[in-house]
DRENFIKE-795216 format. One record per residue (C-alpha): z, y, x; residue number from 1. Coordinates in steps of 0.05 Angstrom, whole numbers, always signed. Layout:
REM DRENFIKE-795216
+--------+--------+--------+------+
|      z |      y |      x | resi |
+--------+--------+--------+------+
|      Z |      Y |      X |  NUM |
...
+--------+--------+--------+------+
REM end
This chain:
REM DRENFIKE-795216
+--------+--------+--------+------+
|      z |      y |      x | resi |
+--------+--------+--------+------+
|   -323 |   +334 |   +422 |    1 |
|   -260 |   +298 |   +432 |    2 |
|   -263 |   +226 |   +450 |    3 |
|   -208 |   +168 |   +440 |    4 |
|   -203 |    +90 |   +441 |    5 |
|   -190 |    +85 |   +367 |    6 |
|   -194 |   +136 |   +307 |    7 |
|   -152 |   +117 |   +245 |    8 |
|   -172 |   +151 |   +179 |    9 |
|   -109 |   +160 |   +140 |   10 |
|    -38 |   +172 |   +153 |   11 |
|     +1 |   +128 |   +107 |   12 |
|    +31 |    +68 |   +117 |   13 |
|    -28 |    +27 |   +140 |   14 |
|    -51 |    +79 |   +186 |   15 |
|    +17 |    +94 |   +214 |   16 |
|    +25 |    +23 |   +224 |   17 |
|    -42 |    +13 |   +264 |   18 |
|    -31 |    +79 |   +305 |   19 |
|    +42 |    +57 |   +329 |   20 |
|    +16 |    -12 |   +347 |   21 |
|    -42 |    +12 |   +388 |   22 |
|     -8 |    +73 |   +417 |   23 |
|    +50 |    +32 |   +444 |   24 |
|     -3 |    -12 |   +481 |   25 |
|    -29 |    +52 |   +514 |   26 |
|    -89 |    +60 |   +473 |   27 |
|   -111 |   +133 |   +457 |   28 |
|   -109 |   +142 |   +383 |   29 |
|   -125 |   +197 |   +334 |   30 |
|    -99 |   +197 |   +267 |   31 |
|   -137 |   +242 |   +209 |   32 |
|    -96 |   +250 |   +148 |   33 |
|   -126 |   +297 |    +96 |   34 |
|    -55 |   +318 |    +58 |   35 |
|     -2 |   +355 |    +91 |   36 |
|    +62 |   +317 |   +105 |   37 |
|   +110 |   +300 |    +71 |   38 |
|    +71 |   +284 |     +5 |   39 |
|    +86 |   +242 |    -54 |   40 |
|    +43 |   +184 |    -69 |   41 |
|    +33 |   +140 |   -130 |   42 |
|    +73 |    +77 |   -118 |   43 |
|   +127 |    +30 |   -140 |   44 |
|   +168 |    +50 |    -79 |   45 |
|   +193 |    -19 |    -70 |   46 |
|   +203 |    -48 |     +1 |   47 |
|   +208 |   -118 |     +1 |   48 |
|   +245 |   -157 |    +53 |   49 |
|   +176 |   -183 |    +85 |   50 |
|   +167 |   -112 |   +102 |   51 |
|   +226 |   -111 |   +148 |   52 |
|   +200 |   -151 |   +213 |   53 |
|   +147 |    -96 |   +217 |   54 |
|   +188 |    -36 |   +203 |   55 |
|   +234 |    -67 |   +263 |   56 |
|   +174 |    -75 |   +309 |   57 |
|   +150 |     -3 |   +294 |   58 |
|   +215 |    +18 |   +315 |   59 |
|   +233 |    +53 |   +241 |   60 |
|   +278 |     +6 |   +200 |   61 |
|   +343 |    +47 |   +218 |   62 |
|   +308 |   +107 |   +203 |   63 |
|   +291 |    +87 |   +135 |   64 |
|   +364 |    +69 |   +117 |   65 |
|   +388 |   +133 |   +146 |   66 |
|   +339 |   +171 |   +104 |   67 |
|   +374 |   +143 |    +36 |   68 |
|   +338 |    +80 |    +24 |   69 |
|   +373 |    +44 |    -30 |   70 |
|   +391 |    -33 |    -21 |   71 |
|   +359 |    -78 |    -76 |   72 |
|   +394 |   -141 |    -89 |   73 |
|   +365 |   -167 |   -157 |   74 |
|   +297 |   -166 |   -189 |   75 |
|   +288 |   -169 |   -266 |   76 |
|   +230 |   -184 |   -307 |   77 |
|   +232 |   -160 |   -383 |   78 |
|   +184 |   -165 |   -435 |   79 |
|   +180 |   -124 |   -499 |   80 |
|   +233 |   -153 |   -537 |   81 |
|   +284 |   -145 |   -486 |   82 |
|   +280 |   -220 |   -465 |   83 |
|   +291 |   -218 |   -389 |   84 |
|   +291 |   -262 |   -325 |   85 |
|   +326 |   -245 |   -261 |   86 |
|   +325 |   -267 |   -193 |   87 |
|   +367 |   -248 |   -132 |   88 |
|   +322 |   -221 |    -71 |   89 |
|   +360 |   -273 |    -33 |   90 |
|   +326 |   -327 |    -71 |   91 |
|   +257 |   -300 |    -65 |   92 |
|   +256 |   -283 |     +9 |   93 |
|   +268 |   -316 |    +75 |   94 |
|   +282 |   -250 |   +115 |   95 |
|   +339 |   -216 |    +80 |   96 |
|   +382 |   -222 |    +25 |   97 |
|   +361 |   -155 |     -3 |   98 |
|   +304 |   -109 |    -10 |   99 |
|   +301 |    -31 |     -7 |  100 |
|   +272 |    +25 |    -41 |  101 |
|   +255 |    +94 |    -14 |  102 |
|   +206 |   +153 |    -37 |  103 |
|   +135 |   +150 |     -7 |  104 |
|   +148 |   +223 |    +14 |  105 |
|   +201 |   +202 |    +65 |  106 |
|   +175 |   +129 |    +79 |  107 |
|   +111 |   +163 |    +98 |  108 |
|   +134 |   +217 |   +135 |  109 |
|   +179 |   +168 |   +178 |  110 |
|   +120 |   +129 |   +201 |  111 |
|    +75 |   +187 |   +209 |  112 |
|   +131 |   +220 |   +258 |  113 |
|   +137 |   +154 |   +292 |  114 |
|    +58 |   +149 |   +311 |  115 |
|    +65 |   +221 |   +340 |  116 |
|   +126 |   +196 |   +379 |  117 |
|    +87 |   +136 |   +400 |  118 |
|    +35 |   +173 |   +431 |  119 |
|    -19 |   +188 |   +376 |  120 |
|    -51 |   +252 |   +361 |  121 |
|    -36 |   +264 |   +291 |  122 |
|    -79 |   +316 |   +252 |  123 |
|    -64 |   +341 |   +179 |  124 |
|   -110 |   +374 |   +132 |  125 |
|   -171 |   +341 |   +158 |  126 |
|   -219 |   +307 |   +109 |  127 |
|   -263 |   +255 |   +135 |  128 |
|   -336 |   +259 |   +106 |  129 |
|   -367 |   +199 |   +141 |  130 |
|   -386 |   +166 |   +206 |  131 |
|   -446 |   +170 |   +256 |  132 |
|   -470 |   +103 |   +282 |  133 |
|   -504 |    +83 |   +343 |  134 |
|   -527 |    +19 |   +370 |  135 |
|   -503 |    -20 |   +307 |  136 |
|   -432 |     +5 |   +307 |  137 |
|   -390 |    +63 |   +290 |  138 |
|   -389 |   +116 |   +344 |  139 |
|   -363 |   +180 |   +314 |  140 |
|   -325 |   +212 |   +256 |  141 |
|   -349 |   +271 |   +220 |  142 |
|   -300 |   +311 |   +185 |  143 |
|   -277 |   +380 |   +156 |  144 |
|   -216 |   +419 |   +174 |  145 |
|   -183 |   +441 |   +105 |  146 |
|   -154 |   +502 |   +137 |  147 |
|   -211 |   +537 |   +159 |  148 |
|   -271 |   +501 |   +133 |  149 |
|   -295 |   +482 |   +208 |  150 |
|   -335 |   +422 |   +214 |  151 |
|   -302 |   +375 |   +267 |  152 |
|   -323 |   +311 |   +301 |  153 |
|   -294 |   +260 |   +340 |  154 |
|   -316 |   +200 |   +383 |  155 |
|   -284 |   +125 |   +387 |  156 |
|   -313 |    +53 |   +396 |  157 |
|   -257 |    +34 |   +345 |  158 |
|   -253 |    +63 |   +276 |  159 |
|   -202 |    +43 |   +222 |  160 |
|   -207 |    +64 |   +154 |  161 |
|   -139 |    +73 |   +119 |  162 |
|   -157 |   +125 |    +73 |  163 |
|   -135 |    +85 |    +13 |  164 |
|   -170 |    +54 |    -51 |  165 |
|   -218 |   +112 |    -58 |  166 |
|   -244 |   +106 |     +9 |  167 |
|   -310 |   +145 |    +21 |  168 |
|   -331 |    +94 |    +75 |  169 |
|   -318 |    +26 |    +37 |  170 |
|   -314 |    +36 |    -38 |  171 |
|   -387 |    +50 |    -73 |  172 |
|   -396 |    +87 |   -141 |  173 |
|   -399 |    +22 |   -181 |  174 |
|   -331 |     +1 |   -152 |  175 |
|   -299 |    +68 |   -171 |  176 |
|   -321 |    +60 |   -246 |  177 |
|   -277 |     +2 |   -245 |  178 |
|   -298 |    -34 |   -312 |  179 |
|   -313 |    -18 |   -382 |  180 |
|   -293 |    +59 |   -408 |  181 |
|   -230 |    +52 |   -455 |  182 |
|   -209 |    -12 |   -428 |  183 |
|   -197 |    +13 |   -352 |  184 |
|   -126 |    +22 |   -323 |  185 |
|    -90 |    +84 |   -298 |  186 |
|    -25 |    +88 |   -270 |  187 |
|    +33 |   +146 |   -273 |  188 |
|    +93 |   +159 |   -239 |  189 |
|   +149 |   +207 |   -231 |  190 |
|   +220 |   +208 |   -207 |  191 |
|   +276 |   +214 |   -260 |  192 |
|   +347 |   +239 |   -265 |  193 |
|   +399 |   +212 |   -316 |  194 |
|   +372 |   +142 |   -319 |  195 |
|   +423 |    +93 |   -344 |  196 |
|   +445 |    +26 |   -318 |  197 |
|   +402 |    +22 |   -255 |  198 |
|   +444 |    +10 |   -191 |  199 |
|   +428 |    -44 |   -139 |  200 |
|   +362 |    -72 |   -179 |  201 |
|   +289 |    -64 |   -191 |  202 |
|   +267 |    -74 |   -265 |  203 |
|   +195 |    -94 |   -284 |  204 |
|   +180 |    -81 |   -359 |  205 |
|   +121 |   -114 |   -397 |  206 |
|    +98 |    -75 |   -462 |  207 |
|    +31 |    -83 |   -505 |  208 |
|     -5 |    -24 |   -470 |  209 |
|    +11 |    -47 |   -399 |  210 |
|    +69 |    -54 |   -349 |  211 |
|   +116 |    -13 |   -303 |  212 |
|   +177 |    -11 |   -268 |  213 |
|   +244 |    +25 |   -249 |  214 |
|   +271 |    +27 |   -178 |  215 |
|   +328 |    +75 |   -150 |  216 |
|   +306 |   +119 |    -90 |  217 |
|   +350 |   +167 |    -50 |  218 |
|   +388 |   +225 |    -76 |  219 |
|   +408 |   +194 |   -143 |  220 |
|   +335 |   +193 |   -170 |  221 |
|   +296 |   +131 |   -203 |  222 |
|   +226 |   +123 |   -194 |  223 |
|   +182 |   +105 |   -255 |  224 |
|   +114 |    +78 |   -243 |  225 |
|    +76 |    +41 |   -294 |  226 |
|     +1 |    +24 |   -313 |  227 |
|    -30 |    +32 |   -376 |  228 |
|    -99 |    +28 |   -410 |  229 |
|   -146 |    +82 |   -411 |  230 |
|   -144 |    +83 |   -485 |  231 |
|    -68 |    +94 |   -485 |  232 |
|    -80 |   +154 |   -436 |  233 |
|   -128 |   +182 |   -485 |  234 |
|    -88 |   +176 |   -547 |  235 |
|    -35 |   +218 |   -511 |  236 |
|    -86 |   +269 |   -494 |  237 |
|    -63 |   +257 |   -420 |  238 |
|     +6 |   +284 |   -433 |  239 |
|    +53 |   +240 |   -387 |  240 |
|   +115 |   +245 |   -434 |  241 |
|    +71 |   +222 |   -493 |  242 |
|    +43 |   +164 |   -455 |  243 |
|   +116 |   +142 |   -432 |  244 |
|   +135 |   +146 |   -507 |  245 |
|    +74 |   +111 |   -526 |  246 |
|    +76 |    +54 |   -477 |  247 |
|   +142 |    +45 |   -435 |  248 |
|   +186 |    +58 |   -491 |  249 |
|   +157 |     +1 |   -532 |  250 |
|   +200 |    -40 |   -483 |  251 |
|   +272 |    -42 |   -513 |  252 |
|   +310 |    -47 |   -446 |  253 |
|   +262 |    +15 |   -417 |  254 |
|   +281 |    +50 |   -470 |  255 |
|   +355 |    +43 |   -466 |  256 |
|   +345 |    +59 |   -390 |  257 |
|   +304 |   +124 |   -401 |  258 |
|   +344 |   +151 |   -464 |  259 |
|   +365 |   +222 |   -441 |  260 |
|   +331 |   +217 |   -374 |  261 |
|   +291 |   +277 |   -347 |  262 |
|   +232 |   +277 |   -298 |  263 |
|   +240 |   +315 |   -237 |  264 |
|   +183 |   +346 |   -200 |  265 |
|   +111 |   +333 |   -216 |  266 |
|    +78 |   +273 |   -245 |  267 |
|    +27 |   +233 |   -206 |  268 |
|    -33 |   +196 |   -235 |  269 |
|    -86 |   +151 |   -212 |  270 |
|   -145 |   +114 |   -234 |  271 |
|   -186 |    +80 |   -254 |  272 |
|   -152 |    +20 |   -215 |  273 |
|   -184 |    -45 |   -191 |  274 |
|   -148 |   -103 |   -162 |  275 |
|   -166 |   -157 |   -111 |  276 |
|   -196 |   -158 |    -41 |  277 |
|   -253 |   -111 |    -18 |  278 |
|   -297 |   -114 |    +36 |  279 |
|   -255 |   -117 |   +102 |  280 |
|   -306 |    -79 |   +140 |  281 |
|   -369 |    -36 |   +132 |  282 |
|   -423 |    -29 |   +192 |  283 |
|   -366 |    -40 |   +241 |  284 |
|   -313 |     +5 |   +210 |  285 |
|   -247 |    -38 |   +194 |  286 |
|   -215 |    -26 |   +127 |  287 |
|   -138 |    -33 |   +124 |  288 |
|    -86 |    -15 |    +69 |  289 |
|   -112 |     -1 |     +0 |  290 |
|   -184 |     +7 |    +29 |  291 |
|   -186 |    -64 |    +41 |  292 |
|   -161 |    -79 |    -31 |  293 |
|   -105 |    -73 |    -75 |  294 |
|    -55 |   -123 |    -98 |  295 |
|    -27 |   -122 |   -165 |  296 |
|    +37 |    -77 |   -165 |  297 |
|    +78 |   -123 |   -205 |  298 |
|    +79 |   -166 |   -137 |  299 |
|   +118 |   -110 |   -103 |  300 |
|    +83 |   -127 |    -41 |  301 |
|    +30 |    -67 |    -33 |  302 |
|    +73 |    -36 |    +19 |  303 |
|    +79 |    -97 |    +58 |  304 |
|     +6 |   -113 |    +66 |  305 |
|    -12 |    -41 |    +85 |  306 |
|    +40 |    -48 |   +141 |  307 |
|    +15 |   -114 |   +160 |  308 |
|    -58 |   -100 |   +159 |  309 |
|    -47 |    -36 |   +203 |  310 |
|    -15 |    -89 |   +250 |  311 |
|    -70 |   -137 |   +243 |  312 |
|   -123 |    -86 |   +261 |  313 |
|    -87 |    -64 |   +328 |  314 |
|    -76 |   -143 |   +341 |  315 |
|   -150 |   -156 |   +332 |  316 |
|   -170 |    -94 |   +380 |  317 |
|   -118 |   -118 |   +432 |  318 |
|   -144 |   -190 |   +425 |  319 |
|   -219 |   -166 |   +437 |  320 |
|   -202 |   -136 |   +498 |  321 |
|   -147 |   -182 |   +527 |  322 |
|   -105 |   -176 |   +587 |  323 |
|    -33 |   -146 |   +588 |  324 |
|    -53 |    -76 |   +610 |  325 |
|    -67 |    -13 |   +564 |  326 |
|   -117 |    -20 |   +514 |  327 |
|   -185 |     +7 |   +528 |  328 |
|   -251 |     +2 |   +492 |  329 |
|   -293 |    +44 |   +529 |  330 |
|   -309 |    +71 |   +602 |  331 |
|   -319 |    +26 |   +659 |  332 |
|   -299 |    -33 |   +618 |  333 |
|   -365 |    -32 |   +585 |  334 |
|   -428 |    -64 |   +614 |  335 |
|   -479 |    -23 |   +576 |  336 |
|   -489 |    -12 |   +500 |  337 |
|   -489 |    -94 |   +485 |  338 |
|   -424 |   -106 |   +511 |  339 |
|   -395 |    -50 |   +471 |  340 |
|   -429 |    -77 |   +409 |  341 |
|   -400 |   -148 |   +425 |  342 |
|   -337 |   -122 |   +432 |  343 |
|   -334 |    -88 |   +363 |  344 |
|   -361 |   -152 |   +332 |  345 |
|   -303 |   -189 |   +365 |  346 |
|   -253 |   -143 |   +331 |  347 |
|   -280 |   -148 |   +267 |  348 |
|   -282 |   -223 |   +264 |  349 |
|   -209 |   -224 |   +291 |  350 |
|   -184 |   -179 |   +237 |  351 |
|   -221 |   -221 |   +184 |  352 |
|   -184 |   -287 |   +207 |  353 |
|   -115 |   -253 |   +214 |  354 |
|   -128 |   -225 |   +137 |  355 |
|   -154 |   -289 |   +111 |  356 |
|    -98 |   -327 |   +137 |  357 |
|    -44 |   -283 |   +114 |  358 |
|    -65 |   -255 |    +43 |  359 |
|   -120 |   -299 |    +14 |  360 |
|    -68 |   -344 |    -26 |  361 |
|    -25 |   -292 |    -50 |  362 |
|    -85 |   -252 |    -77 |  363 |
|   -108 |   -310 |   -114 |  364 |
|    -33 |   -319 |   -141 |  365 |
|    -33 |   -244 |   -161 |  366 |
|   -100 |   -255 |   -202 |  367 |
|    -75 |   -309 |   -242 |  368 |
|     -6 |   -270 |   -260 |  369 |
|    -48 |   -211 |   -277 |  370 |
|    -66 |   -247 |   -345 |  371 |
|     +3 |   -255 |   -362 |  372 |
|    +21 |   -185 |   -351 |  373 |
|    -33 |   -159 |   -395 |  374 |
|    -19 |   -205 |   -452 |  375 |
|    +47 |   -191 |   -493 |  376 |
|    +47 |   -259 |   -521 |  377 |
|    +31 |   -292 |   -458 |  378 |
|    +86 |   -258 |   -418 |  379 |
|   +139 |   -274 |   -469 |  380 |
|   +117 |   -347 |   -463 |  381 |
|   +120 |   -343 |   -389 |  382 |
|   +192 |   -306 |   -394 |  383 |
|   +217 |   -355 |   -438 |  384 |
|   +196 |   -412 |   -387 |  385 |
|   +223 |   -377 |   -331 |  386 |
|   +293 |   -363 |   -364 |  387 |
|   +301 |   -436 |   -374 |  388 |
|   +284 |   -453 |   -300 |  389 |
|   +311 |   -400 |   -255 |  390 |
|   +289 |   -436 |   -197 |  391 |
|   +217 |   -430 |   -215 |  392 |
|   +224 |   -354 |   -221 |  393 |
|   +235 |   -352 |   -143 |  394 |
|   +178 |   -398 |   -134 |  395 |
|   +132 |   -353 |   -176 |  396 |
|   +150 |   -291 |   -141 |  397 |
|   +147 |   -325 |    -68 |  398 |
|    +71 |   -342 |    -88 |  399 |
|    +54 |   -269 |    -82 |  400 |
|    +83 |   -265 |    -10 |  401 |
|    +68 |   -304 |    +54 |  402 |
|   +103 |   -327 |   +112 |  403 |
|    +62 |   -284 |   +164 |  404 |
|   +107 |   -220 |   +160 |  405 |
|   +146 |   -248 |   +221 |  406 |
|    +84 |   -246 |   +264 |  407 |
|    +60 |   -181 |   +300 |  408 |
|    +41 |   -143 |   +359 |  409 |
+--------+--------+--------+------+
REM end
């Protein structure tokens, strides 16, 4: 059985961020990713300027731009009638005058490769079934190799769950149900060719059945990602093109943009969705990224939260150990089982402090804005107010971000 200082379940932005941060401190890190890279991911693929400090620290910012990331200078909020509110990125952020957009296939691959480069052992095609516990904390990960069906296990005193919103370790059956049938929320995404009028901007559309957005990505493609009610999905018999016709195309501007456009590659779907903070740990296993909770996609900050929670988990482990030397959570540094359990508790407590300080207010702000997002009448009123007070638009959008992006390990 292989032993490590930390095991990270999931190789997306959160998991790779944690792996890079810990590996650079000398920790022996294992990343277990269920899929094979590169793989697409349902996401708005909008990367806010608040991500940039973390991407710089992780050593991948230049690689993202070289991979074709598109620079975004403006954001528009557009209600069904076509009424819009525009804001320049420079007015919404203290970190840069532009944002960027890149497909998750490339974004995640760059981070995953960087984790390997930093020294982490990264295994693909390994599905984690659960954890084994000893003395009050996690000690072992039990998994299945999807290539040959072999059962495998790995040991580490620190286990980080970055497996996403459907985490087997964090999410119970009640949470997966996500509300009353028929009113639950589902998301769809595809890349399109031939979208008209999108250049250096991201557009967010509101329509009676939900909301969604367009953003340009690499190779001349535009990402369409949107959320609709379960009933809308059922009425369209699950056909993505029909869902678009019955929802997104009810927004006048979105209809103009997509007229004549064609989807490239596969449609991706996910749901039912739940938003807001979940548990940050369970039995000593730390949750990061979407496993710890999902912020509403219209905020555009999901990727930043993934990157930062990965850094936070690493910071918490480093803080628990102390000292400038390599991170070691096992071996001669332990003084018996009680000492090990105490360190795990210290890591969890530190991580929770970091998380609350940076994300509590933005989660609250996103929850308040969710009401407007799913009410066409309210959305129209909000758009009218914001159109008359451009400065307020930037303040509202800033409320779903925080000043913690500049901090990090």
